[in-house]
N, C-alpha and C positions, 0 to 999 in steps of 0.2 A: 235445216237452214234454206236448202233450195227449195222447198216446199212453201216457207215463207215468202221467198222471193218471187215465185209463181203467183202467189196469192196477192202480193201488192202490185205485180205489173198488171194482173186482170182487174183489179179494183180500179187502178189510175187509167188504163185503158178503157173500161165502161165508162168512167167520169167523162174522160174526153169525147166519147161518141155523142153523151148527153149535151156537152157544150158546143157542139160544132153548129148548131141552129143560131148560136148567140150572135155572130157578127150579121148574119141576115136580118134577124129579127130587129137588131138594133139600127140598121141602115134603112129598112122598110118602113119604121114610123117616121112621122114628119112632126113631131113634137121638139120643143127647145131641149137641148141636154139636162138644163137642170130639172124639168118637169119630169123627164125619164128617170133620172136620177132618184127624184123624189119615191115614185112609184115603183120602181125597181127596189129601192132600200125597202120600202114599205111592206110590199108584197114577200119579197125574200124573206124579211124578218119572220112574217106570219107563217110561211111555209117551213122556214128551219125550226121554229118553235113547234109546230104540229110534229114534224118528223121526230125532232129530238125526244119530245113527249112519249111519241108512240115507241120509241126504242128504249127508254130509260123509265118512264112512268115515275114512281116516287124516287127512283134514284138520281133524277135529272139533277137536282140542286146539289147534291154531293159531288157529281160529276163535274159540274160547272166550277165548285170549289177546287176541285182536285187540279183543275187546270192552271190556278193561280196567276202570277203577273206574266208568265209566258202566254196563257190564254187570251189576257189582255192585248198583248202585243200582236197576236194572230188575228183578233178582231180588228184592231186599229189597221193592220197590213190588208187585210181583206178590204177593208172600205176604201183605202187609197187606191188599190190595186184596181177596183171596180170603177172607181172615179177616173183613174187616168185610161181604163178601156173604153169607157162611154164617152167620153171627152174626144179621145183620139179618133174614134170611129166616126163622131159627128163633123170632124174637122179635116180629115184625109181620106186619101184611099184605104179600102179594108186591107188590102195586101200588104200595105206599108206597116199599119198597126198589128195584123198578125206576124209579121216577120220580126218586128222589133220587139214585140212581146214574147215571141219564142227565142230569144237570146237568152232565157231566163235558165235554161240549164247550165250555161256557162257561168252566169252569174251565181247561180246557186252552188256549183262546185266550187267556186272560190271561196264564196262564204263559207261553206262548210270547211274548206282546208284552212283558211285563215282564222277562224272562230274556234271549230271544234276538232280541228286536225283529223277530219274523215278525208280519207283519199279514196278515188275511185279507181277500179281495175282498168287496164290499158285499153281492153276490148270497148269500155264503156266511152272513156275517151275519144277513141276512133269513131264509135256511132255519133257522138255529140259533134265532132268536128265535121264528119261528112254531112249532118243533118243541117248544121248551120251554114255550111257552104252551099247548099242546096237552096235553103231559105233565102240566102244573100243573092243567089240568083233571081229567086222570084221577086226580090224587091228592084232590082236593078232596072227594069222596064218602068217602074213608077215613081223614082226619085224625082223630086220636085214638084210632084202633084200634091195640092192640098196645103193647108196652113201649117206652118212649122208648130205652132201650138199642139198640133195634131200629133207629131213626131215626138215632141217633148213628154206629153202627156203618156205615150206609149212608153217611153223609156221608164217613167215613173211607175207604170204599172207592172213593167217587166221586175224592175228591182224590188217592189214591194210584194210581188208574188214569190220570187226567189226567196226573200226574207223570211216571209210567212211558212213556207214550206220547210226551211232549215229551222226554224225555231219549233214548229211540229214535230220534226225529226228528233229534234234533243231530248222531248220529253214523251218517249213510245208509249209510257204506262197511262197517258192520258188522252181522251179522245177530244182533240183541239175543234172537230165539228160542232160540238155543242155552244161553242163561242161565236160561231158566224152570225147568230142572230143577233147579237151586239153589235157586231160591225155593220150590219144592215141596217140597224138602226139609227146609228152614228150618221149614216150615210143620207138616210131619210130625212134626219133632223137638220143635217148641215143644208141639203137641198131645199127644205122647207123654208129655213131661215132666207135664203136667197130667191124667194118667191116661187119655188117650183110645185108648192101644193096648189096644184090647179088640176081640173078634170079635162083629161085629153078627149078627142073624139071617140064614138064607139069603134071605130076600126082601128085606131091606134091603141086604145085601152084593151082590144082583144089580144092584138099581137103581145104588148106587154104582159098581159095576164098569162098568156099561153108559154111565156117565157119564163116569167117569174114563179109561177105557180107549179110548173111541169118539168121543163129543161133544167133549169139553173139549180134549183135545190137539190135535185139526185145529183148533178154534176159536181157542183161544189163540195158536198159532203163526201162523196166518194174521193174527189181529189185530195181533200183536206185529210182523210183518213190514209191513203196511200204512203204517206212519209212513216208510218208507224211499221212498214213493212220493209221499204226500199230506200236509198238515199233520196234526198231532196232533188237532187239533180236529175235523176233517173224519173221521177215524177214530172218534171217539167220537161224532160225528154220527151215523154208520150204526148206532151200538150202541142208537139209539133206536127202531131196529126190535124189539128185543127187549122194550122197553115194551109195545108193542102185542102181538105174536105170543106173547110169554112170558105176559102177563096172559090173554091167550085160552085158552092150554092148561091153565093154573091153574082158570081158571073152566070150561072144557069137562070135567076130569076130577076136579077136586076141589070143584067148585061154589061157589067164592069168586066170588061175582056180582057183577061190577062194576056201579056205579049208571050212571044214563043219560050224565051229565056225561062219565065216563070213555069210553063208547063215542064221543062227540062229540070228546074229545080225542084217542082212537085215530084216529079218521078223519083229523083234522087232521094228526097226526104221519105217518101214512101216506101223505095226499096230498102234504105237502110233499116229503118223501123221493122219492117217486114223481117229482114235477116235477123236483127237482134231478138226479135221474139221468137223466131224458128230457133236461133242458138240456144235461148234460156230454156226453151222446152226441150231441147236435144239435152242440155246439161241435166236437166230435171230427171229424163227418161234414164239416162246412164247412172245418175245417183240411186233411183229406185232399184235398178238391176242390181246394182254394186250391194246394196242393203239386201236386196232378197237373195 
């Protein structure tokens, strides 16, 4: 059991590390949100298909069928969360979006309790509350900046993400990551209907391709697999690392300087997650010694 938890935490943490450049590469492009969404969806669909085929080969179609209706839900929720994230990033400060998006652990925990009666240990709730408090400090200095639409779409993204991970958690015998290609195609199709099927400049296309062919496919698949081993709320909790590291990259490269409270909040989030990881590794070692 403890080995499974360590595996899940490791998978989720690796996924978060790959997703950290997302905020920076979204902000650094100058294309309209609908154009960005079209290429993001199209390139991600291609990447997901290649990765899924490489993993399953002739077993890919049976694995897709195995996901059933819950897989379709995960695909749709993935499309909605991506839409919310990109539109949010394009319409308000990166810190606002990342902080609101990372309330997902609380949303995920509430959904898991209300729908599947899954409860979390007290130590996990403590980490969640400490991290959300730190994330709130990061947002205080940026309240009021940007279009309210960006804040609303960030809330939509957080809710869709939490719902996706919970549904994936409810069917651990199925690999919901194979359904992500369909969500990405829906996203591309919707953006195309809204006029997004336009060729961006060479510079913008390079950054979009770098994000959608390298960083995001790996990140999304790892994060989608995470709930097979640990609760959805805990996977969402790992995403709080993006609040700190993502905001740092935007600050470093684009000059969106965070206020002092943001730095304090970032230290709180990072410290709480580091302590959580250390505690889980210690529990794993003690369990191993007990068995030996």
